[in-house]
C-alpha positions in Angstrom: 92.6 117.9 117.3 89.9 115.9 116.3 89.7 112.3 117.6 88.1 108.8 116.6 86.7 106.8 119.4 87.7 103.5 119.4 90.9 103.5 117.2 94.1 103.1 118.7 97.1 105.2 117.4 98.4 101.8 115.6 96.3 100.6 113.3 96.9 97.3 111.2 95.9 97.6 107.6 93.0 95.5 105.9 95.2 93.5 103.7 93.1 91.6 101.2 93.8 88.1 99.7 94.0 86.2 102.8 96.9 88.1 105.0 94.6 89.9 107.5 93.3 86.7 109.3 90.8 86.9 112.1 93.6 85.5 114.1 96.2 88.8 113.1 93.2 91.1 113.8 92.2 89.7 117.2 96.0 89.7 118.2 96.4 93.1 117.1 93.2 94.4 119.1 94.1 92.3 122.2 97.6 93.9 122.3 96.1 97.7 122.2 95.8 98.3 118.6 93.0 98.3 116.1 92.8 95.6 113.8 90.9 95.5 110.3 89.2 92.6 108.3 89.7 92.5 104.7 86.4 91.9 102.7 87.7 92.5 99.2 87.7 89.2 97.1 85.3 87.6 99.6 82.0 86.3 99.4 79.6 87.9 101.8 79.2 84.2 103.5 83.1 84.4 103.8 83.4 87.7 105.3 80.5 86.5 107.9 82.6 83.9 108.7 85.8 86.0 109.5 83.5 88.5 111.4 82.6 85.8 113.6 85.9 84.5 114.3 86.9 87.8 115.2 83.8 88.2 117.5 84.6 84.8 119.2 88.3 86.2 119.9 87.6 89.9 121.4 85.2 91.9 122.6 86.6 95.3 121.6 86.5 97.5 118.6 87.8 96.1 115.3 87.4 97.2 111.4 85.9 95.5 108.3 87.1 96.8 105.1 85.4 96.7 101.8 86.6 97.0 98.2 83.9 99.7 96.3 83.1 98.2 92.9 83.7 100.8 90.3 82.3 101.6 87.1 83.3 98.9 84.3 86.0 100.0 82.0 89.3 98.6 79.8 87.6 95.4 78.6 88.9 96.1 75.0 92.3 95.9 76.1 91.8 92.8 78.3 92.2 90.3 75.2 95.4 91.8 74.1 97.0 91.6 77.5 95.6 87.9 77.9 97.7 87.4 74.7 100.4 88.8 76.1 100.5 86.2 79.1 99.6 83.7 76.9 103.5 82.1 77.3 103.6 82.7 81.2 100.3 80.5 81.1 102.0 77.8 79.0 104.9 78.0 81.5 102.7 77.1 84.5 100.6 74.9 82.5 97.1 77.3 83.5 94.3 78.2 81.5 93.7 81.9 81.3 89.8 83.1 81.5 88.1 84.0 78.3 84.5 85.0 80.1 83.4 88.1 81.6 85.9 89.2 84.0 84.0 91.9 85.7 82.2 91.6 89.1 81.1 93.4 91.7 82.3 91.0 94.6 79.2 90.3 96.3 79.0 94.0 97.3 75.4 94.7 97.7 75.0 91.3 99.7 78.2 92.5 102.2 76.6 95.8 102.6 73.5 94.3 103.8 75.5 91.8 106.1 76.9 94.8 107.7 74.0 96.7 108.1 72.5 93.5 109.7 75.1 92.8 111.8 77.2 96.1 112.2 81.0 96.4 113.1 82.3 99.1 114.8 84.5 100.3 111.9 83.7 100.1 108.2 86.2 101.3 106.0 85.9 101.8 102.1 88.6 101.5 99.5 88.8 102.4 95.6 86.1 105.3 96.2 82.6 105.9 97.9 79.3 103.8 98.4 76.0 105.6 97.5 74.5 107.9 99.9 71.9 105.4 100.6 74.4 102.8 101.5 76.5 105.0 103.7 73.3 106.0 105.4 72.3 102.4 106.1 75.7 101.6 107.6 75.7 104.8 109.6 72.5 103.9 111.2 73.3 100.4 112.2 75.8 102.3 114.5 79.1 101.5 112.4 81.9 104.7 112.2 83.0 105.0 108.4 86.3 105.6 107.0 86.9 106.2 103.4 90.4 105.5 102.3 91.8 108.6 100.0 95.2 109.3 98.0 94.5 113.2 97.1 92.9 116.4 99.0 90.0 116.2 96.3 89.1 112.5 97.3 89.3 113.5 100.9 87.1 116.7 100.5 84.4 114.6 98.2 84.7 111.8 101.1 83.9 114.4 104.2 81.1 116.0 102.0 79.4 112.6 101.8 79.6 112.3 105.5 82.1 109.7 106.2 83.3 109.9 109.9 87.2 109.8 109.2 89.8 109.1 106.3 92.3 106.7 105.9 94.9 109.1 103.8 97.1 106.9 101.9 100.4 107.9 100.8 102.3 106.8 97.9 104.7 104.6 99.9 101.7 102.3 100.7 102.4 98.6 99.9 99.5 97.0 97.8 96.7 98.9 96.0 96.6 102.5 95.6 93.1 103.4 96.7 92.4 106.2 93.7 88.7 106.4 93.4 88.9 105.9 89.7 90.4 102.8 87.9 92.4 104.9 85.4 93.9 107.4 87.5 97.7 107.8 88.0 98.3 108.1 91.6 100.0 111.1 93.1 103.4 111.4 94.4 102.8 113.7 97.5 104.5 112.1 100.5 102.4 111.0 103.1 103.2 113.7 106.0 102.7 116.6 103.6 99.6 114.8 102.3 98.3 114.1 105.9 98.9 117.9 106.8 96.9 119.3 103.8 93.8 116.7 104.1 94.0 117.8 107.7 93.5 121.5 106.7 90.8 120.8 103.9 88.5 118.3 105.1 88.5 118.8 109.1 87.9 115.0 109.4 90.0 112.3 111.7 92.8 111.1 109.7 94.5 107.9 109.8 97.7 108.0 108.0 99.1 104.9 105.8 102.2 104.6 103.5 105.4 103.2 104.5 105.5 103.6 108.3 108.0 101.6 109.6 108.0 101.9 113.5 106.7 103.8 116.1 108.7 106.8 115.4 106.9 107.3 111.8 103.8 106.6 113.4 104.5 109.6 115.9 105.5 111.8 113.1 102.3 111.6 111.1 100.5 112.2 114.8 102.6 115.3 114.6 101.0 116.4 111.4 97.5 116.0 112.8 96.6 112.3 112.1 95.1 110.3 115.1 96.6 107.1 114.1 99.1 105.5 111.9 98.0 102.5 109.8 100.3 99.7 109.0 100.2 96.8 106.7 103.8 95.7 105.6 105.1 95.8 109.4 102.6 92.8 109.9 103.5 90.6 106.8 106.1 88.3 108.8 104.0 88.2 111.9 103.0 84.3 113.0 99.4 85.2 112.4 99.6 86.8 109.1 98.2 84.8 106.2 101.4 85.5 104.1 102.4 82.8 101.9 105.8 81.1 102.4 106.9 82.5 99.3 106.1 85.8 99.9 107.5 85.8 103.3 110.8 84.5 101.7 111.0 87.3 99.2 110.4 89.6 101.8 113.6 88.6 104.0 115.8 86.6 101.6 117.5 90.1 100.2 116.9 89.5 96.4 114.4 92.2 96.1 115.9 95.2 96.6 113.1 97.7 95.6 109.4 98.2 95.6 107.4 99.5 92.3 104.1 100.7 91.2 102.5 98.4 88.9 99.2 97.4 87.2 100.6 94.1 85.8 98.8 91.9 88.2 95.4 93.5 88.8 94.9 96.6 86.5 94.9 99.0 89.4 98.3 100.8 90.6 99.8 98.8 93.1 103.2 98.5 94.9 104.9 95.5 95.4 108.7 94.0 95.7 109.9 94.6 91.9 110.1 91.3 90.1 110.4 89.7 86.4 106.5 89.7 86.0 106.6 93.2 86.8 109.4 94.1 84.4 108.0 92.0 81.3 104.4 92.9 81.7 103.8 96.2 83.3 104.1 98.3 80.6 101.3 96.4 78.7 98.8 95.7 81.4 95.5 97.9 81.0 94.1 99.9 83.4 90.9 97.2 83.8 90.2 96.5 87.5 88.8 93.6 88.6 89.2 92.2 85.1 93.0 91.8 85.0 93.0 90.8 88.5 91.0 87.9 87.6 92.9 87.2 84.5 96.2 87.1 86.4 94.6 84.9 89.3 95.8 81.5 88.1 99.2 82.7 87.0 99.5 83.9 90.6 98.1 81.0 92.2 100.4 78.4 90.0 103.6 80.5 90.9 102.9 80.6 94.8 102.3 76.6 94.5 106.0 76.6 92.6 107.2 78.9 95.4 108.4 81.0 92.3 108.1 84.7 93.6 109.1 86.1 89.9 105.2 85.9 89.0 103.6 86.7 92.2 102.1 89.6 93.3 104.4 90.3 96.2 102.8 93.5 97.8 104.7 95.8 99.9 105.4 99.3 101.2 108.6 100.9 100.9 109.6 100.1 104.2 109.3 96.5 103.6 112.6 96.1 105.0 111.6 97.0 108.4 108.9 94.3 108.6 109.4 92.4 112.0 108.5 88.9 112.6 107.4 87.2 115.9 103.6 87.4 117.4 101.3 90.1 116.0 100.5 90.9 120.0 104.3 91.5 120.2 104.6 93.8 117.3 101.8 96.0 118.1 103.0 96.4 121.7 106.6 97.3 120.6 105.0 100.0 117.9 102.7 101.2 120.9 105.8 101.7 123.0 107.9 103.2 120.4 104.7 105.9 119.9 105.0 106.9 123.2 108.6 107.0 123.7 108.8 109.2 120.3 106.1 111.5 122.1 103.2 110.4 119.7 
């Protein structure tokens, strides 16, 4: 079986939006897992501060995830969606932006940062960097991981020369990592997708999507993966930056299922089904990051008000198994379960 140096069987997913705090990443790593910082939505300066905060806490390997900026599309539909959301804006007393909502999220500066101050692992979501960017990051000493959702994406990433693949199944919480904004995510279950990618791409595979416990991780290891990546499992840990309203929604029992929607960001993403998704999901255009920035003030106001019905409550299908307590305790428990299951 192919291996990936520095990656433990349990990997903490790089959850953007403030969830994957430096404290969470460091706690997971100290407990024997592999933690990832999220670079999405951050400036290069903010990312540098978070990397420094992790380095101040641990000496071992960890990773940084970057969102690859896609080609601009969908602008013509954003105005109509803004009108659709006008009553929501009025209800929360916020103003929706009317300026240019497309941006590259400081992409070039973040790549320069990680070339100048390399981290052990760099992963990518929403596509692949340019060949020159991949070469620069590799020359700096980082091992490179591409997030993929199909066999075709996996083969393309392998041919581009990445060191490993994070194979994301349909059960995953948060954004589906399709290379193109407008793609409809495939529905191949994670174990079957992992096995197909292992055969086709012949690269180390980190499996992600709906993994609830160490038994689930052991199962994907049995399909040829080198690790299982879990995000939802860490949402309730003490160190996670999950908002109080999001934590309450995960535990109160009111929300019974997750769905994939473009309602909050313009990209397909899985979260707890709420009133906002039901009301606006069908109208949301495939325009990212424009829709993300358009809905940002609504989501922020809903969070301040403690209103989960207008928040993006990202969660995977295994959300009921999310564990509270310290991230170290959760990580150690997961690793012990993997061992017990023969992973």
